[in-house]
N, C-alpha and C positions, 0 to 999 in steps of 0.2 A: 364582266369587269370593265370599268370605264376609266381609263387614264390617259395622259398624255403619252403618245408614242415618242420614239427616239427621233423621228423625223423633225428637222429643224422648223420653227415656227416662222411664218412669213406674213408680211402685212398684206392686205388686200391690194394688189397693183392693178387689177384688171377693171376695178370699177371706174366708169366714166361718169363724170358730173361732180357736182360740188359734194365734198366729203361730209358736210353737214346732213345732206339727204341720206347719206348712208346710216348715220347716226340715228335718224328720225324713223327708219323703216320698222314696222310692227305689224301686229294683228290684233284686232278687237274681238276677234271670234274666240271660240274654245279651241284651244291648241294642245298638240302633246308637250309633255315636259321631259327633257333628257336630263338624267342625273348623272354628274360626274364626281369622281373623288381624286383628291390630290391635285386638283386644278381648278382655276377659275378662268372663264373665257371673258374677254374684254371686247368692247365694240371696235369693229374694224379689223379684228385680227382673224387671220385664216390659220386655223389650227387643227393638225391631225390628232384624232382622239382613238385610242384602241378600244373596240367595242367587244365586250366579252359576257356580259349579263344577258339574260334571255329577254327582259322586258326592253332594254336598250336595243338589241338586236332586232326585235320585231319593230320598234319604232323607226329604226334606219330602213328597214326592208319597205315599210309603208311610205317612209319619205322618198325613197328611190322611185316609186310609182308616180309621184307628183313632184318633179325637181323645184317647182316655184312655191311649194308649201313652205309656210313658216312655222317654226317650232320655237320653244324656249329652252335654254340651258341654264340649269341650277346646279350648284355644288352642294355635296353633301357635308355637314360640319364635321362628322366622325368617319374617317376613311375606313375604319375596322368593321363598320356596319355593312353586311352583304345585301340585306333585303331592307332598304331605307323606308321609314314611313313619312308620311307628310311633314311632321314636325322635325324630321331630321335634315330638311333641306334649308339652305340658306334663304334669306328674305329676298336679296337682290340677285338678278341673273341678266341674261341677254336674249333678245330675240335672235334667232339664227336660221340659216339655210344649209342645205346639205349640198356641197359642191360635187363631190364624187366619194367613191368608196375603192379601197384597195384590198384584195383578198391576201391574207397572210399565209405564209407556208404552214402546213400542218393540218389543212382541212378547212371547213366552213364555220368552225366554232369561233373563230376569231378574225375580224376584219378591222381595217382602219378607215375611219370616215374623216374626210376633210370638211371641216365646218367653218362656215363664214359668220363672224360675229356681226349683228346689226345693231339695232338701238338698245339702250340700257333699259331694263324693266323691273317691276316689282311684283312679286307673287300676290295674285288677289285671292284666289281661291283654288281648290282641287276638287274637281267634280267626280273623278273616278280614278281608281287605281289599277285596274286591270284592262287590257294585258300590260299597260303602262300608264303613267301618270297623265291625266288630262285635266285641263283648267283654263282659267282666265289670267292674263297677265297685263299689268298696267304700265304704258310707256312712261319712262321717267326721263324726260329731255336732258340733253346735256347743256350745261351752261357754259358756253364758249366765251373765251376772254374778248374784251373789246380791242380794236386795233389800237396799238400803241400802249397797252397795259404793261406799265413798267415792273409792276409786281410779279405779273406772270412771267414776263421776259427774263427778269432776274432770277426767279425761282427756276425757270427751265433751264438757264445757263448753267446754275449750279448742279441742276440734276445731270445734265450732260456731262459736265466735268467728273462728278462723282461716280456716275455709272462707267465711264471709260476707265477711270482708275481702278475701280473695283474689279472689272473684267480682266485688266491687266495683270492684276495682282492675284487673281483667284485661279489657281491651276486647274480647277475642277470645270470652269466654264470655257468651251472651245473658242478659238480665235475667231470662227466665221460670225459668231453672234456680234463681236465688236465691229465687224465689217458692216453687217446688216444695220446695226444701231446707227453707225456713222453716216450710212447713205439714206436715211429716212428724212425727207424734206418737210413732211407735214408735222407740225407740232403735237396736234392731238394724237396722231398714230405714233409719234415717237414716245409720248408718255405712257399710252396703252401697251406698247411693245415693252417698254421698261418694266411696267407692272407685271405683264405676262411672264416675261423672260427670267427675270431675276428670282432667285430661289428664296422667296418669301413664304411664310406659312398661309394656309388657307384663311385663316382668321384676319391676317394682315391684307391679304388680297380682297377679301370680302369688305374690309374698311375702305379700301381704295375704290372699289366698284361703287360702293355706297356714296361716296362723295359726288355731289351733283356738279359742283363747280370744278373745271379744269384746274383752277389754281389751287383749290383745296386738295385736289387728288396729288398734285405735284408735291405739295407741302408733306401730306401723309406718306407719300413714297420717299421723300428725303428723311423723314424720321426713321421709318423702317430701315432704309439703306444705311443711315448712320449706324444703328444698331448692328446691322451684318458686317460692316467695316470694322467695328470694334471686335466682333467675334473673329473676323478674318485676321486681324492684327495679332489677337491673342493666340490663335491657331498658328500663325508663322512664327511668333516668338518661341512657342513650344516646340515647333519643328526644328528652328535653328539650334536651340540648345541640345536637342537629342539627336540631331543629324550626325554629329561627330561620334557620339558613342555607337550610334547604329552602324556607321561606316566601319568603326573598328571591329564591332561584332560581327559584320559581314565578312570582313577580312579573315578574322579568326575562323568563322564558319567555313568558308572556302578552303582554308588551309586544312582545317580538320577533315573536311571532306575528301581532300586530296590524299591526306594520310590514310584515311580508311579505304580508300580505293586501292592505294598501294599494299596495305595490309591484307585487304581481300585477295589480291592478286598473289601475294605470298602465303595465303592459307591461314592467316591469323586475323586478329581484329574483331570487328564487330560480328563476323561470321564464324568466330572460333567457338567451339563447344562450351568452353568455360564461360564465356561472357553471355552466350544464349542461355545456358542454365541458370546463371545467376540472375539475368533478367526476368526469366520465367518464375523463379523462385520469389523475387521482389514483389512481383504482382500479387501473390498470394498473402503477403504480410499486412498486418493492420496497424502498421506503426504510423506516427504522426507525420504531418508535413515537413517539420524540421529534419527529423531522422530520414525521410525519403530524399530530402534536398542533399544531405550529407552523403547518403549512399550513392545517388546519381553523380554526384561530384566525383567520389571515389571510384565509381565504375568507369568514368569517363578517362580517368587516369590510366586505367588498364590498357586503353586503347593505343597509348603512346609508348608503352613499354615493350621491350623485345621479350617474347616468351623464354628465351633462353637466359635472361638476365636474372640474378637473384632477386632484384627488386620486384620482378613479376611475381615470383613466388610468395613474397611477403604480402604484396597487395592482394593477390588472390586469396591468401589465407585470411586477411582481415575481412575481406567481403564475404567469404564462406561463414566466418564466424557471425557477421552481422545477420545474415539471412537464416542461420541456424537458431538464433535467439527467439524465444516466445514473446514477441511483441503483442501485448494486449490479447493474448490467448489464454483463456481460463477454462478450468474444468468446472462443471456444475456440481455445486455442493449438496450433499445430502443433509436436509434440515429436519429430518424425522428424529426428533430428540429421544423418543423411547427406543428406536432401533439404535441410535448411537450409544445410548446408556447401556443397552444389552451387549454391544460390541465391546465397550469399556470394560464393563464387568466380567465378560468372558475371558478377555486377555490378561486382566490384572486384578488382584485381589487386594483390598484396601485402597489407599491413595484416594480417599474421598475428596479431599480439598481440590486436587488436581482435576479430577473428573467434573466436580461441581463447576470449576472455572471454565473448563472447555463447553460444558452445556450451557453456560450463561452467555458465552460468546456466540454459540449457535442460535440461541434463543432471540438475541438482539439482532443478528444477522437475519434471521427469519422475519422479524417484525419491520425491520428498517429496509432490507434488501441490499444495502451496501454499507460496508463498515471497514474502517481501518483494522488490520490484524493486530492483536495484542503482542506485546514482546514479553515472553514468559521465561523465568529462570527457575529451574528446579534444582534445588540443592539438598544434599544430603550424602550419607556414607556410600561408599561403592557397593555395587552389587543389588541395589533396592530396585532396579527397573526403570531407571529415569530415561535412558536411551530407548530402550525397547518400548516404553510408553508412547514416544513420539510416532513409532510406526503403527501403534493401536489407533492413535488419534486420527492419523491419515486414513486409516481404513474406515473409521467411524463417519468421518466427513467426505469420504470418497474422493480424496485428494491424493496427488502423487506425492511421494515421499523421497526426500534426499537428506543425506547426513554428510556433515563435514566435520572431521576432527580438528580441533584447534591445538591439541597437545604438543608442546615444543614449537609452536609457530613463532618465528623470530624475524620475519622479514614483512615490512609493510606492504610491499608490491605483492605478496601473497593474497592480500585483500583487495587493493585497489588496481592490480594489474601493472604491467610495465608499459612505459611510453614506446611508441613504435620507432623512435629514433635508435633504439638499442637492437642489436643482433639478438635474434632468438626471443624477441618480445612476445608476450602472450598475456591473455586476460587474467585477471584475479580469479581466485578459486570460486568466489560468490557468483561471478558471471559464468565460469565454467559449469558450475553445478546446475544453474538456471539453464544452461544450454543442454546439458545432459538429461534434466528432467522433462523439458519440453513443455512446461506449463508456467504461467506467471503467477499462480497462487497455490504453491506446494506447501507442505509442511516441511519446513527446513530445520533441521537439528544441527545446532552449534555445540558439539560435544566438547567437553572439558574446557570450557571458557576460562576457568580459573588458571588453567596452565599455559596461558599465552605468555611468552616472553616479552618483557617490557624494556623500553628505552635502550634499544641495541643500536649498532652502528648502522643498520639497515632500516632505521626508523623505529616507530613504535606501532606495532599491530594493533594494540588495544585501543589506540586513539583512532586508528582507521575504522575500528568497528563502531566508533560513536555514530557515524553516518548511517551505517547499516541498520542499527538497532534503536534509532530515533524515528517515531512515526511521524514526526513533522518535517523530516528531512528525506527518508528513504523512498519518497515518491519520485525523486530525481537523483537516484545514486549514479555517481560519476566514476566510471572505471577508466583509467587512464590509457587503456588500449583502444576500446571501441570509442572514447572520446565523445560520446553522446550520453544523455541522461537515460537511465533505465529505471522503471517504475517497480519498486519492491514493497510497495504499501500493502498489497494483497497476499504477500507471503507471511504465513504463520510461523515466526521464528520461535523456536524452543530452544533455549540455552540449557546446558547441564553443567553442575559445579560440585565439588566436594567440599570447598573452603571458599566463604565469601571474603574472608581477610585479604585474599591475593588479588581480588578483582578491584582495579581502580574505582574510586567513589563516583566520578561522572558517568561511567559505564554502568555501574551498578544502579545508579539513579534512573537510568532509561528502562530498566527491566522490572517487571513485576515479579517479586520474590515470592516463590511458593516452596515451603519447606517439605521435603519428602523424607520423614524419619524413618529410622531402621525398623525392621519387623520384629515383633515380639515372638515368643516361642509358638503361641497359638496361631498367629498369622502364618509363620512359616510351616506349620504342620498342613494347614489349608492349602497354601501354595504348592507344597510337596504332593498333596493328593490330587489336585486340580490340574496341575501343570507339569511339575517336574517328572514325576513318576510315569505318566502317560507319554511324555516326549521321550524319556529314555528308553522306556520299553519299545517304543517304535524304532528309535536309533539303533539299538542292540538286537533288533530283530526278534524280540521275545514277545512281541504284541501279537503275532500270528499263531502262537501255540494254543491248543485247546484249553489247557490250564496255564494261565498267567500267573507269574510270581505276584504276591501281595504284601504289602508292608502293614504291619500293625501300627496303631497309633503310637504305642509306647515305644516301638523300634525307631519310628521317625523322630520321636522326641529325645530318644537317647543319642541318635546321630547329631541332632541339633545341639544337646546339651554337652556331650563329651567328645565329639568328633570335629566340632567346627566352633570358631570364636569370630563371629562377624555379624554385622547389621544387616547384610543382605542375604542372598541365597546362592551365591556362586559356589562356595565351599560345599554348601549342602548339596548342590546339584552335581559336583564332582563326585562326592561321597556316594549317592545314589547311583550314579553312573559306574562307579567302581564295584558297587554291589552287584549290580546287574551284569556287568562284564564278567565277574567271577562266575555267576549263574550260566551265563552264556557259554563260557569255556567249559564248565561241566557238561552242559547239554551236547556241546560239540564232540567232547571226548566219550561221554558215556552214554549218550542218547537219552538222558534223563536229567530232571532237575533234582538236586539234593534237597532243596526246600521249595515249597510252593508258597508258604506262609512264613514271612521273614519276622522273627521275633527279637526282643533285645538280647536274649541269650546266644543268638547266632551271629551277632555282629562282630563278636571277637574272632570268630573263625573267618569271617568274610572281610573285616576292616582291621583287624588286628587289636591291639590294646589301645584304649581311648587315650589321647594325649591331653585332654583337658577334664577338669571336673569342677562342678559348681559348688560354691560355698554353701553350707547349710547352718542353720541356727545351732549355736554351741552351748545354750543354756545360760543360767545366770548364777553359776556358783562361785564365780570369782568377781571380787570387788574391782572396780575401775575398768571393767570390760563391757562396752557398750556397742550394739549393733548399729551401724549407719547404712545408709543408701546412697549409691554413687551412680552417675551416668557415665558411660563410656561410649566409644564410638561403635561398639558392637552390641550395645544394649545396656541394660540395667545391671547393677552388681550390688551384693551386699559386702560391707567391709566392716572390720572390728577395730574399734579405737581401744587401745590398752594403755592403761596408766599405772605406773608403780612409783613408790616412794622408798627411798633410801636414805640412810643417814649421811649428813654431810654438813660442813659449817657454811658453805656459801649459799645452800638452797637454791642451786641453780637449776634451769629447765633445759631438758635434752630431748630434741626431736629426731626420730629416725624412721625409716620407711620410704626413703626416696620421695620426699615431699616437695612440692613446688613452693614458690614464694607466698602465693595467696594462702595456702593451707597453713604454712608456718604462722603468717600473721593471724589467721583464725585461732591458733593454738594460743599465741601470745594474748589476744584479746580475751578468749575463755579463761586463762589462768588470772588475768588481772581482774576480772569480773569476779572470779571466785574469791580473791583476796579481799575485793572491796565488800563482799557479802559473806565473809567467813562466819559471821556471827549467826547468820541465818541457819547455817548448817550445824552450829553447835560445836564447832572446833576452836581450839586455842589459836590465835592468829601466829603465835610464835613458832608454830609448826614450820612456817615457811623458812624461818631462819636456821633450823636445824635438820631439815629434811629436803633432799633434792627430788625433783619430779622429772620422771621419764615418760614420754608419750611416744608410743610406737604404733604403726599401722602395718600390719603384716602384709607379706609379699613384696619384700623390700626390692625385688628386681623391676616391679611395675611401678612406673612413675604415677604419681597422683597429686593432683591440684584442684583447687576450686574452693569456694566459701561455703559449700553446702554442708560440710562437717561441723560447723561451729557449735550447734547445740549439743551434737554428739560428743565433742571433746570436752565442752563444759560439763556435761553430765557425767563423763568418764572420770574428770578429775574430782567432782563432788563425791561420787561413789568411792573412789580410793581414799579420800580423806576421811569420809564417814564410816567406810567399810560396810555400808548397806547395799543390799542386793538391788539390782535393777528389776523392773517388772518383767516377768517372763514373756517370751515371744513378742518383744516389742522392738521396733526399730524407728529411727527417727531421721529427719534431714531438715535442714534450715540454717540460714545464716544468721549470726548474731552482731549486734553493734557493742560498743564499749559500755552502753548503759543498759544492756541486757535485752534490748529489743529483738525479736525474731523477724527475720526478712524472708520473703518468698524466694523459692529457687525453681529451676527448670527441670526438665527430664522426668517429670512426675509419672507419666505412663509407664516408662521403662523401669523406674525405680519400683513401683508397686508391683509389676509383674515378677521383678527379682526376688522381692520380699515374698510373694506368694509361693514362689518355687522353694525358697528357703524355710517354709513353714511359719512365717511371721503372722500374727493375727491382728496386732495393734500397730498403727503408724502414727507418729507424732509429726506435725508439719505446721508451717505457718497458717494463720487464718486466712490470709490473701490468697493461698493455693486451693481454696475451695472451688473456685470457679474451673480450676483445671481438672479437679474430680468430677465435676458435673458434665464435663465434655466426654468422659471416658465411658464406653459402653458398659452396662450393667454386669456382663459376663465376665469383665476383666477385674472387677472390683469386689465380686461376691465372695464373702469370707473373710472380709478385711474390715476392721473398724477403724475409722480415722478420728484423730484427736487434734483439734485445732487450738493453737496457743498463740499468745501475743508477746510473752517474754520468757525468760529462762526461768523464773520462778514458776511459771505454769508448767514448764517441762519437768522441773524437780518434782513439783507437787504430784504429777501422774507417774513419772517415771520411777522415782526413788521409793522403795518400800521401807517400812520400819524394821523390817528383819535384817539382820546383820548376817555376813558370810560366816562359814564354818571356820574357827580359828582366826578371828580377826586380828589385824595387827595393832598394837597398842603404841600411840605416838607419844613416847615420854620424853620429858624435857629435863636435862640435868638441873638439879637444885641449885647448884653453884652458879650456873649460867643464869637461872632464873633470878637469882640474888643480885647478880650484876646487872641484869636487866632491869631490876626494880631500882637500883641505885642510880642507874643512867636516866631512868625515867624521873627520879626524885631531883636529880641535879638540873635536868631540862626544865622541869616546873619551877625551880628556884630561880633559875635565870630569867 
């Protein structure tokens, strides 16, 4: 290493004779080249150089043997190069002599060489590079100014003034340099001293050394000095602006240090176990810079609080909450789609749409590598497995699972948390559950989201959920308690609901709605076989028996049909549990099972008499009785529409059977259509003036509503008026308009299965419902024939037979009344 040592630079004062002779000293022979970095030697300057590199060390050792030997000193352009090549050297340098060497502390590896600069030279060639550079250098004589040169005198005076001013204002330059500069009497040495001493770059100094004329050298130096003075002024301005802030910070720092020292003496403060543990936990967190800044600030507040004060406990709880949250801590997803499919199929039977959506999410996540989690809402009747499906999804993804019940939630702070200004403040339940689960990407079940209380005195919790369930906002969810943003974008939120009508529209719009319909009897039988019975055998301890109780398919079906009335399987599970408990009791009392195979006949003994019965088809012996299909919250049902006529003058319509407004309107529309098309049925229109119509739907205690009984009512009225039989084993469903057009209805799957259970073989429905039939598996529609219609006329053409019922009613019209009607008609025509 060759660089300028810390020893002050001195001018050559011991040389006797004209200074110009010093500048002209040189050598025409092959001489060694000493390379320096970060410094440029000028003629006449006595300069200490720290010698560290091996070639330079060998050169100095050789020069020590011949003190009168001359060598050349060249600076290297790039100071970072440890082993310079010839092309790395500057073009201009100086001839020099070794004055003396000084051994530095620490051994012989480093010495300081005092070098005397002689004449200015230009590198001619390099003849060898080992053990150090050797070559020829050409003398470049200095062009000294003539006596009385006013330009040089003026420039030199300007240089003196600027250098003195620069040294006085630069705190980094020692005062002794100003003293040396002031006491130099020789103008040429003064200029070279300024070039050597001032903190110019190597490139600037190379430009100064290259100037042959002393006047030009002064001008080049003034330009570089002007730039340095501007930099110095800018630096001083910045310092003056920041000094006041730094002084205040130092004052605060010293006060804080004193407080810490006092607290350490008291056994608290930075040395307290609480603070040490918090600082240790914080180092393990993967939070961002903003969160870290807030945490450090809050941690510092802990130092100025008395551990005995309530505020200390509040602050400590807040900091413990911060470090316990999973900041950017994720579990690794299982993206094996086939394995996930097996897990979902193992845990839940059916629910194909939900499973397909989860597998789609996993497939995109696998292809892309990163994806915002969807916000899914599963809605359907109780007991169909919406909540338990979330746990199965977490198992399939190998994610952690957390559930939050929203039923009856009435306080907005339950979602967003309390502000810490309140006593007893705590984070919201979203952050609490994230803290509990310990992962930033769990499967998060928001159970019963439709039962959140809205617009209370404590705010609107459903509005607070808007931020949680918006994929564009939940990456920066703000909880009032922690008061920093928390990323929820990787959380797989799955909400469950029974009724979408109670969910606010903005909240509903943010979720992907997937319907989870009720199970049909066939699906419930499979669920009972695969899940419910094995689970209850294990719960009752009967699974360890050599001969386990078994349910026949017929027994399971009877439990479903006659002991439960639900869409899900909760009641079915309870009834199975009740059967097995009875058997466990018998086993415990008598050490044997009364039944090992449970059949329908044994259910009366185990469960008592059945509380429910399914309707069955009642035949077509009566006019005006038509079988309809209905959807209920517990599955499909068949219902009977009964129409009878009785004599009366008003010809009024009576509706009974606990009907809703929509169903009443359907009956009125059906009657008006029949009146408008009475000629098609071959019935005298005056029958409506002398006969009352009564429409009844049995099971009057059960409310009924909806438009799907429209064609059933129209067919029932037509059958009653014509006394014609309805086609045997036929049921129908469909809405009608006033002009007789048949419209599609919903719940087709449930209705078909209800029809099959009742022994129906032919179903009449709207042509537009064909697409619903095509989506139903073949096993569910086998044995049923579908007849698609477009209007009521098509329905009558298929459903009404030409055969009349036994003992048909004759709708007679009194002759006197008929004659009065004719006279009235004639009068109207005359008018």
